[in-house]
FIFI-165661 format. One record per residue: residue in three letters; x, y, z of N, C-alpha, C, CB in turn. Coordinates in steps of 0.1 Angstrom, whole numbers, plus 5000, padded with zeros to 4 digits. Atoms other than C-alpha are relative to their C-alpha. Glycine has a CB too. Layout:
type_n_xx_n_yy_n_zz_ca_xx_ca_yy_ca_zz_c_xx_c_yy_c_zz_cb_xx_cb_yy_cb_zz
ALA_X_Y_Z_X_Y_Z_X_Y_Z_X_Y_Z
...
This chain:
type_n_xx_n_yy_n_zz_ca_xx_ca_yy_ca_zz_c_xx_c_yy_c_zz_cb_xx_cb_yy_cb_zz
MET_5007_5012_5005_5400_4407_2224_4998_4990_5011_5007_4994_4988
ALA_5000_5010_4990_5409_4384_2253_4990_5004_5011_5014_4998_5006
ASP_5010_4995_4990_5390_4406_2278_4986_4998_4996_5003_5015_5003
LEU_5014_5002_5005_5359_4404_2256_4996_4985_5002_4999_5004_4986
VAL_5003_5014_4999_5362_4366_2256_4997_4996_5014_5012_4991_4994
TYR_5003_5003_4985_5365_4364_2294_4987_5005_5004_5012_5006_5008
ALA_5012_4994_4996_5336_4387_2298_4988_4992_4995_4999_5015_4995
ARG_5011_5008_5005_5314_4365_2276_4999_4987_5007_5003_4997_4985
LEU_5000_5012_4992_5325_4334_2295_4993_5002_5013_5014_4995_5001
VAL_5006_4998_4987_5316_4349_2328_4985_5003_4999_5008_5012_5007
GLY_5014_4996_5002_5284_4364_2315_4991_4988_4997_4998_5010_4988
ALA_5008_5012_5003_5272_4330_2301_4999_4992_5013_5007_4992_4989
ARG_5001_5008_4988_5280_4313_2334_4990_5007_5010_5014_4999_5007
LEU_5010_4994_4991_5261_4339_2354_4986_4999_4996_5004_5015_5002
ARG_5014_5001_5005_5231_4339_2332_4994_4986_5002_4999_5004_4985
SER_5005_5014_4998_5229_4301_2335_4995_4998_5014_5010_4990_4996
GLN_5004_5002_4986_5227_4304_2373_4988_5008_5003_5012_5004_5008
LEU_5012_4992_4997_5201_4331_2373_4987_4995_4994_5002_5014_4996
VAL_5012_5005_5006_5177_4311_2352_4992_4993_5010_5004_4989_4989
TYR_5007_5007_4990_5168_4290_2382_5000_5009_5013_5006_4986_5003
ARG_4999_4989_4990_5160_4319_2406_4998_4994_5014_4990_5011_4997
ALA_5003_5006_4987_5145_4298_2434_5013_4992_5006_4988_4990_4999
SER_4988_5008_4996_5176_4275_2435_5011_5010_5004_5005_4991_4989
PHE_4990_4990_4996_5199_4306_2435_4997_5006_5013_5001_5010_4989
THR_5003_4994_4988_5180_4322_2463_5003_4991_5012_4985_5004_5000
ILE_4997_5009_4989_5182_4291_2485_5015_4999_5002_4994_4986_4996
ASP_4985_5001_4998_5219_4287_2478_5006_5013_5006_5007_4997_4986
PHE_4995_4987_4995_5225_4324_2485_4997_5001_5015_4993_5012_4993
LEU_5003_5000_4985_5207_4322_2519_5008_4990_5008_4985_4998_5002
THR_4992_5010_4994_5225_4290_2527_5014_5005_5003_5000_4987_4992
GLN_4987_4995_4998_5258_4307_2522_5001_5011_5011_5005_5006_4987
ILE_5000_4990_4989_5248_4336_2545_4999_4993_5013_4987_5009_4998
ILE_5001_5007_4987_5238_4311_2572_5013_4993_5003_4989_4989_4999
ALA_4987_5006_4997_5271_4293_2568_5010_5010_5005_5005_4993_4987
GLN_4991_4990_4995_5290_4325_2573_4996_5004_5014_5000_5012_4990
CYS_5004_4996_4986_5269_4335_2603_5002_4989_5010_4985_5003_5000
THR_4997_5011_4991_5275_4300_2618_5014_5002_5006_4998_4987_4993
GLU_4987_4998_4996_5311_4308_2620_5001_5012_5010_5010_5003_4989
LEU_5001_4989_4991_5302_4341_2637_4995_4996_5014_4992_5011_4995
VAL_5006_5005_4988_5281_4322_2663_5011_4994_5009_4989_4990_4997
VAL_4989_5006_4993_5313_4303_2673_5007_5010_5008_5010_4993_4991
ILE_4994_4989_4993_5329_4336_2682_4992_5005_5012_5004_5011_4991
LEU_5009_4995_4990_5299_4348_2701_4999_4990_5012_4986_5003_4994
VAL_5000_5010_4989_5297_4315_2721_5013_5001_5008_4997_4986_4994
LEU_4987_4999_4993_5334_4318_2729_5000_5012_5010_5011_5001_4990
PHE_5000_4988_4991_5330_4353_2743_4989_5000_5010_4999_5012_4991
ASP_5009_5002_4989_5301_4341_2764_5007_4994_5012_4988_4991_4995
ARG_4992_5006_4990_5328_4324_2784_5012_5008_5005_5004_4986_4996
ILE_4988_4992_4997_5356_4349_2783_4997_5014_4997_5012_4995_4991
ASP_5002_4985_5002_5360_4387_2783_5009_5005_4989_5003_5007_5012
ALA_4990_4995_5010_5390_4390_2759_5007_4988_4995_5010_5010_5006
LEU_4993_5011_5006_5409_4368_2735_5013_5006_4994_4992_4994_4988
GLY_4987_4995_5004_5446_4376_2731_5001_5015_5002_5002_4997_4986
GLY_5000_4985_4998_5439_4411_2745_4990_5008_4992_5014_5005_4998
PHE_5010_4994_5009_5410_4418_2721_4986_4997_5005_5002_4996_4986
THR_5014_5002_4996_5374_4423_2729_4992_4993_4990_4993_5014_5003
ARG_5008_5007_5009_5345_4406_2713_4998_5007_4987_4986_4997_5006
ASP_5003_4993_5012_5337_4433_2688_5013_5002_4992_4994_5014_5003
GLU_4987_4999_5007_5374_4437_2679_5003_4987_4992_5011_5004_5009
VAL_4998_5013_5007_5376_4400_2671_4990_4998_4989_4999_4988_5010
VAL_5010_5001_5011_5344_4402_2651_5004_5009_4988_4986_5006_5005
LEU_4995_4992_5011_5360_4430_2631_5010_4992_4991_5006_5013_5005
MET_4991_5008_5007_5389_4407_2622_4993_4989_4992_5011_4994_5010
TYR_5008_5010_5007_5365_4379_2614_4993_5005_4988_4990_4994_5010
ALA_5007_4994_5012_5345_4402_2591_5010_5003_4989_4992_5012_5005
PHE_4990_4997_5011_5376_4414_2572_5004_4987_4993_5012_5007_5006
ALA_4995_5013_5006_5388_4378_2568_4989_4994_4992_5005_4991_5011
GLY_5011_5007_5007_5354_4365_2558_4997_5007_4987_4988_5000_5009
ALA_5002_4993_5013_5348_4392_2532_5011_4997_4990_4998_5015_5002
ALA_4988_5003_5009_5383_4387_2517_4999_4986_4995_5013_5003_5008
PHE_5000_5014_5005_5379_4350_2516_4988_4997_4991_4999_4990_5012
GLY_5012_5002_5009_5344_4352_2501_5003_5005_4986_4988_5008_5006
VAL_4996_4995_5014_5357_4374_2472_5010_4990_4993_5005_5014_5001
ALA_4990_5009_5006_5387_4351_2467_4993_4987_4996_5011_4997_5010
ASP_5007_5013_5003_5364_4320_2468_4992_5002_4987_4992_4996_5011
LEU_5008_4998_5011_5342_4336_2442_5008_5000_4987_4993_5014_5001
PHE_4992_4999_5012_5370_4342_2417_5011_4989_4999_5006_5014_4999
ALA_4989_5010_5001_5397_4317_2426_4996_4986_5005_5012_5005_5008
GLY_5004_5013_4995_5377_4289_2442_5000_4989_4990_4987_5001_5007
GLN_5001_5010_5011_5374_4272_2408_5013_4992_4999_4997_5007_4987
LEU_4987_5007_5000_5411_4262_2412_5000_4987_5007_5011_5009_5005
ASP_5002_5013_4994_5399_4234_2434_4998_4989_4990_4988_5000_5010
ASN_5003_5010_5010_5389_4216_2402_5013_4997_4992_4989_5005_4991
LEU_4988_5003_5008_5425_4217_2389_5004_4986_4999_5012_5009_5005
PRO_4996_5014_5001_5433_4181_2398_4991_4992_4990_4998_4993_5014
THR_5008_5007_5010_5403_4170_2377_5004_5004_4986_4985_5004_5002
TYR_4995_4996_5013_5415_4191_2348_5013_4993_4996_5003_5015_5000
ILE_4988_5007_5003_5449_4175_2350_4998_4985_4998_5010_5002_5011
ARG_5002_5015_5000_5437_4139_2356_4993_4996_4987_4993_4996_5012
THR_5008_5003_5012_5412_4140_2327_5006_5005_4987_4986_5005_5002
GLY_4994_4995_5012_5434_4158_2303_4994_5013_4995_4999_4990_4989
SER_5007_4987_5004_5411_4189_2301_5010_5012_5000_4988_5002_5010
PHE_4991_4989_5000_5440_4211_2310_5008_5002_4987_5011_4998_5012
ASP_4994_4999_5013_5456_4202_2277_4992_5008_4990_5002_4986_4994
VAL_5009_4992_5008_5426_4218_2260_5002_5015_5002_4985_4996_5002
LEU_4997_4986_4996_5432_4250_2279_5013_5005_4994_5000_5002_5015
LEU_4987_4996_5005_5468_4251_2267_4999_5003_4985_5010_4989_5002
MET_5001_4999_5015_5456_4249_2230_4993_5013_4997_4993_4989_4994
ARG_5007_4988_5003_5435_4281_2233_5009_5012_5002_4988_5001_5010
PRO_4991_4988_5000_5451_4316_2227_4996_5009_5012_4998_5008_4987
LEU_5003_4993_4988_5442_4326_2263_5008_4995_5011_4984_4999_5003
GLY_4993_5005_4988_5459_4324_2297_4993_4989_5006_5002_5012_5009
THR_5006_5012_4994_5453_4291_2314_4994_5004_5014_5010_4989_5002
LEU_5005_4996_4987_5448_4307_2349_4987_5008_4998_5010_5008_5007
PRO_5013_4993_5001_5421_4332_2338_4989_4991_4994_5001_5012_4990
GLN_5010_5009_5006_5404_4304_2318_4993_4992_5011_5006_4991_4990
ILE_5005_5008_4989_5400_4283_2349_4992_5008_5010_5012_4993_5008
MET_5008_4991_4990_5389_4312_2371_4987_5005_4994_5009_5012_5003
CYS_5012_4996_5006_5362_4321_2346_4990_4989_4997_5003_5007_4987
THR_5008_5012_5005_5348_4286_2340_4988_4998_5010_5008_4988_4999
ASP_5010_5005_4990_5328_4281_2372_4997_5010_5011_5004_4987_5006
ILE_5003_4990_4990_5320_4314_2390_4986_4998_5005_5001_5015_4994
ARG_5013_5003_4994_5292_4306_2414_4995_5011_5008_5002_4987_5009
LEU_5006_4988_4994_5270_4335_2424_4996_4997_5014_4989_5005_4992
ARG_5005_5003_4987_5258_4317_2455_5011_5004_5011_4997_4986_5002
ARG_4989_4996_4990_5292_4325_2471_4999_5015_5004_5014_4998_4993
ILE_5002_4987_4996_5281_4361_2472_4994_5001_5014_4992_5008_4990
GLY_5006_5000_4987_5261_4351_2502_5010_5001_5012_4992_4987_5001
ARG_4989_4999_4990_5293_4346_2522_5005_5014_5002_5011_4990_4997
ILE_4995_4986_5000_5304_4380_2512_4990_5009_5007_5003_5005_4986
ALA_5010_4991_4994_5271_4396_2522_5000_4998_5015_4986_4996_4994
GLY_5000_5002_4986_5272_4379_2556_5012_5006_5007_5000_4985_5003
ALA_4988_4994_4994_5307_4391_2563_4999_5015_5000_5013_4995_4992
LEU_5002_4986_5000_5299_4426_2552_4990_5005_5011_4995_5005_4986
GLY_5009_4997_4989_5270_4426_2576_5007_5001_5013_4988_4991_5000
ALA_4992_5000_4988_5293_4416_2604_5010_5011_5001_5007_4987_5002
MET_4990_4989_5001_5318_4442_2593_4993_5014_5004_5006_5002_4986
GLY_5007_4988_4997_5292_4470_2595_4997_5000_5015_4987_5000_4992
TYR_5003_5000_4986_5282_4459_2630_5012_5003_5008_4994_4986_5004
ALA_4988_4998_4992_5318_4457_2642_5005_5014_4999_5011_4990_4995
LEU_4995_4986_5001_5328_4491_2628_4991_5010_5008_5001_5004_4985
ALA_5009_4991_4993_5298_4506_2645_5001_4999_5015_4985_4997_4997
HIS_4999_5003_4986_5307_4491_2679_5014_5001_5006_4994_4987_5003
VAL_4986_4999_4995_5345_4494_2681_5004_5015_4999_5010_4992_4991
THR_4995_4986_5000_5364_4526_2688_5010_5003_4990_5005_5004_5014
VAL_4991_4997_5011_5380_4540_2657_5001_5016_4999_4996_4994_4987
GLU_4998_4985_5002_5395_4576_2654_5001_5001_4985_5012_5005_5007
TRP_5000_5000_5014_5384_4580_2618_5008_5012_4994_4986_5000_4995
THR_4993_4990_5008_5406_4599_2593_4998_4995_4986_5015_5001_5003
PRO_5002_5004_5014_5404_4599_2555_5009_4987_4996_5004_5011_4991
ALA_4991_5011_5003_5434_4575_2554_4994_4987_5006_5014_5002_5006
LYS_5006_5012_4994_5416_4550_2578_4988_4996_4992_4997_5003_5014
VAL_5012_5004_5009_5384_4551_2556_5005_4993_4988_4992_5013_4996
VAL_4995_5007_5012_5405_4541_2526_5005_4987_5004_5012_5009_4994
LEU_4995_5013_4995_5422_4514_2547_4989_4990_5002_5008_5002_5013
ALA_5012_5009_4997_5388_4500_2558_4994_4995_4987_4989_5008_5008
VAL_5005_5004_5013_5377_4499_2521_5010_4990_4993_4997_5012_4991
LEU_4990_5008_5007_5410_4484_2508_5003_4987_5007_5012_5008_4998
THR_4996_5012_4993_5415_4458_2535_4993_4987_4994_4996_5001_5014
PRO_5006_5012_5006_5389_4433_2521_5005_4997_4986_4985_5001_5000
VAL_4995_5002_5014_5402_4439_2486_5014_4994_5000_5000_5013_4992
ALA_4987_5005_4999_5438_4434_2495_5000_4985_5006_5009_5009_5010
GLY_5001_5014_4995_5428_4403_2516_4996_4990_4990_4991_5000_5012
ALA_5005_5008_5011_5410_4389_2486_5011_4996_4991_4988_5006_4993
VAL_4989_5002_5009_5441_4393_2465_5010_4990_5007_5007_5013_4996
ILE_4991_5009_4993_5462_4376_2492_4995_4986_5000_5003_5005_5014
PHE_5006_5013_5000_5438_4347_2495_5001_4994_4986_4986_5001_5005
SER_5000_5005_5014_5436_4343_2457_5014_4996_4997_4995_5011_4990
ALA_4986_5004_5003_5474_4343_2455_5004_4987_5007_5010_5011_5004
VAL_4997_5013_4992_5476_4316_2482_4993_4989_4993_4995_5002_5014
TRP_5007_5011_5007_5450_4296_2463_5008_4996_4988_4986_5005_4996
VAL_4992_5003_5012_5471_4298_2431_5012_4992_5003_5003_5013_4992
VAL_4988_5007_4996_5503_4288_2448_4997_4986_5005_5008_5008_5010
ALA_5003_5013_4994_5487_4260_2468_4995_4990_4990_4989_5001_5011
CYS_5005_5009_5010_5469_4245_2439_5010_4997_4989_4987_5006_4993
SER_4989_5003_5009_5500_4247_2417_5007_4987_5003_5010_5011_4999
VAL_4993_5012_4996_5513_4218_2437_4993_4988_4993_4998_4998_5015
CYS_5007_5011_5007_5487_4196_2419_5006_4997_4986_4985_5004_4997
PHE_4993_5003_5012_5509_4198_2388_5010_4989_5002_5007_5012_4994
TRP_4991_5011_4996_5533_4175_2406_4993_4989_5008_5012_5006_5008
ILE_5008_5010_4992_5509_4158_2430_4986_5002_4996_5002_5002_5016
VAL_5013_4998_5006_5477_4153_2411_4989_5001_5010_4997_4989_4990
GLU_5010_5000_4989_5457_4145_2442_5005_5009_5012_4998_4985_5005
GLY_4996_4991_4989_5470_4175_2461_4990_5009_5005_5012_5008_4995
ARG_5011_4991_4997_5436_4190_2466_4999_5002_5015_4987_4995_4995
GLU_5001_4999_4985_5436_4183_2504_5011_5009_5005_5001_4986_5006
PHE_4990_4991_4995_5469_4200_2508_4996_5015_4997_5014_4997_4993
ALA_5004_4986_5004_5456_4231_2489_4989_5005_5009_4995_5000_4986
ASN_5011_4996_4992_5424_4231_2510_5005_5003_5014_4990_4988_5001
ALA_4995_4998_4987_5444_4229_2542_5006_5014_5001_5011_4990_5004
VAL_4994_4987_5000_5462_4261_2532_4990_5011_4998_5011_5001_4990
THR_5010_4990_5004_5432_4280_2517_4989_5001_5011_4994_4997_4986
TYR_5011_5000_4990_5403_4271_2539_5005_5001_5014_4991_4988_4998
GLY_4993_4999_4987_5426_4266_2569_5004_5014_5002_5011_4991_5001
GLY_4996_4986_4999_5439_4301_2562_4989_5009_5004_5007_5004_4988
ASN_5012_4992_4997_5404_4315_2564_4997_4999_5015_4988_4996_4992
SER_5003_5002_4985_5399_4300_2599_5011_5007_5008_4999_4985_5003
PHE_4988_4994_4992_5434_4312_2610_4998_5015_5000_5013_4996_4993
THR_5000_4986_5000_5429_4348_2599_4987_5006_5007_5000_5005_4985
SER_5012_4995_4993_5395_4351_2617_5002_5004_5014_4989_4990_4998
TYR_4997_4997_4986_5412_4354_2651_5013_5007_5001_5000_4987_5008
PRO_4987_4994_4998_5441_4374_2665_5011_4990_4999_5000_5007_5014
ILE_4990_5010_5002_5473_4357_2655_5009_4997_5012_5009_5004_4988
ASN_4992_5002_4988_5489_4361_2689_4995_4989_5009_5002_5013_5007
VAL_5005_5011_4992_5467_4334_2703_5005_4986_4995_4985_5000_5000
TYR_4995_5013_5006_5484_4307_2681_5014_4997_5005_4999_5000_4985
SER_4986_5004_4996_5516_4288_2689_5010_5007_4990_5002_4985_5000
ARG_4990_4993_5008_5548_4303_2675_5002_4994_4986_5013_5001_5007
PRO_4998_5006_5013_5554_4277_2647_4989_5003_4990_5003_4985_5001
LEU_5011_4997_5008_5519_4280_2634_4998_5014_4996_4987_4995_5007
ARG_5001_4986_5003_5519_4317_2637_5010_5005_4989_5003_5008_5013
TRP_4991_4995_5010_5550_4322_2617_4997_4994_4986_5014_4996_5004
LEU_5003_5006_5013_5539_4297_2590_4988_5007_4993_4997_4985_5002
MET_5013_4995_5006_5503_4310_2585_4999_5015_5000_4988_4994_5008
ALA_5001_4986_4999_5509_4346_2594_5009_5007_4990_5002_5005_5014
PHE_4990_4993_5007_5541_4355_2576_5005_4992_4988_5011_5003_5009
VAL_4996_5007_5012_5549_4327_2551_4988_5000_4991_5004_4985_5004
VAL_5012_5002_5009_5513_4324_2538_4996_5012_4992_4989_4996_5008
PRO_4998_4993_4987_5509_4356_2547_4986_5005_5005_5010_5012_4999
GLY_5013_4997_4995_5476_4356_2566_4998_5012_5009_4994_4988_5006
ALA_5001_4989_4990_5484_4382_2592_4997_5014_4993_5014_5002_5007
PHE_5003_4987_5006_5480_4410_2566_4986_5000_4993_5010_5002_4989
VAL_5014_5000_5005_5445_4399_2556_4991_5008_5009_4995_4986_4999
ALA_5010_4993_4990_5427_4412_2588_5007_5005_5012_4989_4990_5003
TYR_4994_4997_4986_5450_4412_2619_5006_5014_5000_5010_4990_5004
TYR_4993_4987_4999_5473_4441_2611_4992_5012_4995_5013_4999_4991
PRO_5009_4989_5003_5448_4463_2593_4990_5003_5011_4992_4997_4987
SER_5009_4997_4988_5425_4459_2623_5007_5007_5011_4994_4986_5005
LEU_4992_4993_4989_5452_4469_2647_5002_5015_4996_5014_4994_5001
THR_4999_4987_5004_5458_4500_2626_4988_5008_5001_5005_5001_4985
LEU_5012_4993_4999_5422_4510_2625_4996_5002_5015_4988_4991_4993
LEU_5003_4998_4986_5418_4504_2662_5010_5008_5008_4999_4986_5007
GLY_4989_4993_4994_5450_4522_2670_5006_4993_5012_4994_5013_5006
LYS_4994_5008_4990_5463_4493_2691_5014_4996_4997_4991_4988_5003
GLN_4987_5005_5002_5498_4481_2696_5000_4985_4998_5009_5004_5013
ASP_4999_5015_5003_5508_4447_2683_5006_4993_5012_5008_4998_4987
PRO_4994_5007_4989_5513_4423_2712_5013_4993_4996_4990_4990_5005
LEU_4988_5007_5005_5540_4406_2690_5011_5010_4998_4997_4993_4987
GLY_4989_4990_5001_5560_4439_2688_5002_5006_4986_5012_4994_5005
PHE_4998_4994_5013_5556_4448_2651_4996_5014_5000_4992_4992_4989
PRO_5003_4986_4999_5555_4485_2644_4986_5003_4995_5010_5008_4991
GLY_5014_4996_5002_5522_4504_2641_4997_5002_4985_4997_5012_5007
TRP_5003_4997_5014_5526_4511_2604_4998_4987_4992_5011_5008_4993
THR_5001_5012_5007_5525_4474_2595_4987_4998_4993_5003_4988_5010
GLY_5013_5002_5005_5488_4474_2589_4998_5008_4986_4989_5005_5009
TRP_5002_4992_5012_5492_4500_2561_5007_4993_4988_5007_5014_5001
THR_4993_5007_5011_5514_4475_2541_4992_4989_4994_5013_4995_5005
SER_5007_5011_5005_5486_4451_2534_4998_5000_4984_4986_4999_5006
PRO_5001_4999_5015_5480_4464_2498_5013_4996_4993_4995_5014_4996
LEU_4987_5004_5006_5517_4461_2491_5003_4985_5001_5011_5008_5007
VAL_4998_5014_4998_5518_4426_2505_4991_4992_4990_4996_4995_5014
ALA_5009_5006_5010_5488_4418_2482_5006_5000_4986_4987_5007_5000
VAL_4994_4999_5014_5507_4430_2451_5012_4990_5000_5005_5015_4998
LEU_4989_5010_5000_5538_4410_2461_4995_4986_4999_5009_5002_5012
ALA_5006_5014_5000_5517_4379_2468_4995_4996_4986_4989_4999_5010
ALA_5005_5003_5013_5500_4382_2434_5012_4998_4990_4992_5012_4995
GLY_4989_5002_5009_5534_4386_2417_5007_4986_5002_5010_5010_5003
VAL_4994_5013_4997_5548_4355_2434_4991_4989_4995_5002_4998_5016
ALA_5009_5010_5005_5516_4335_2426_5001_4999_4985_4986_5004_5004
GLY_4998_5000_5015_5520_4345_2389_5012_4992_4996_5000_5014_4994
LEU_4987_5007_5004_5556_4333_2388_4999_4985_5003_5011_5006_5008
VAL_5002_5014_4996_5547_4300_2406_4992_4993_4989_4995_4998_5014
TRP_5010_5006_5010_5518_4293_2382_5007_4998_4986_4988_5009_4998
ARG_4993_5001_5013_5539_4300_2351_5011_4989_5000_5007_5013_4996
PHE_4990_5010_4999_5567_4278_2364_4994_4986_5000_5008_5002_5013
ALA_5007_5013_5000_5542_4250_2371_4995_4996_4986_4989_5000_5010
VAL_5005_5003_5013_5526_4252_2337_5011_4996_4990_4992_5012_4994
ARG_4989_5003_5009_5560_4252_2319_5005_4986_5002_5011_5010_5002
HIS_4995_5014_4997_5568_4219_2337_4989_4990_4999_5006_5000_5013
TYR_5011_5010_5001_5534_4203_2330_5003_4992_4987_4987_5008_4998
ARG_4996_5009_5011_5539_4173_2308_4988_4992_4994_5010_4989_5005
GLY_5012_5006_5006_5503_4162_2301_4997_4986_5006_5002_4998_4985
THR_5004_5012_4994_5484_4131_2311_5006_4988_4994_4985_4999_4999
GLY_4995_5012_5006_5501_4108_2287_5015_4997_5004_4999_5001_4986
SER_4986_5001_4997_5536_4113_2302_5002_4992_5012_5007_5014_5000
């Protein structure tokens, strides 16, 4: 029954956006342009250098594409959590608690914006280009890894979104902190992590854990050794990290909701 309710909520939201097709088309193209603008930054950078952290332009584009596709999917389904401070401040979250549905799925289903698919399309285009220009010794396992990497990355980003936004239950105006972790994490994962300073690298790569979104899967696909010394099989663990991250996010969310006291307290 709950699945049917969620499906109807999502369906109603999507139909309302498709009514204004011209507006949707413009928003869709704008999102593609925004995603490609980030790619231009990489191309301009490599106009001045030959390698970044030991990686060529096309190899960095591959990391960027994996990260962009993963973030785009996460933004599509979890980006609505940016509105959590408004729910808490206005008391709308109390209404969600009164319904016989999970609070997290309710928020994630309320404002799915189809225009965000444009970012995913732009990243997938860059991914296709990168995979066609880098050297990969393809095996069935690597094909599966290439397909699962954006999916696992999306789960990791979504989990980070949930954990970061859960802070808003204690700090109502904690949106900027959440944005620093989520949107900042997208920028971080678009480049090889070995180019960052050690403190930032350990925080964003292994605590968050952004290194498993694109960096380690890309190393595995390319058959390259990790400059930081981690074993070659690390890239295969991204789906496992995604499952663990989702589990942690669920625990944090439930803990935060249990300690929510309402706007009148």
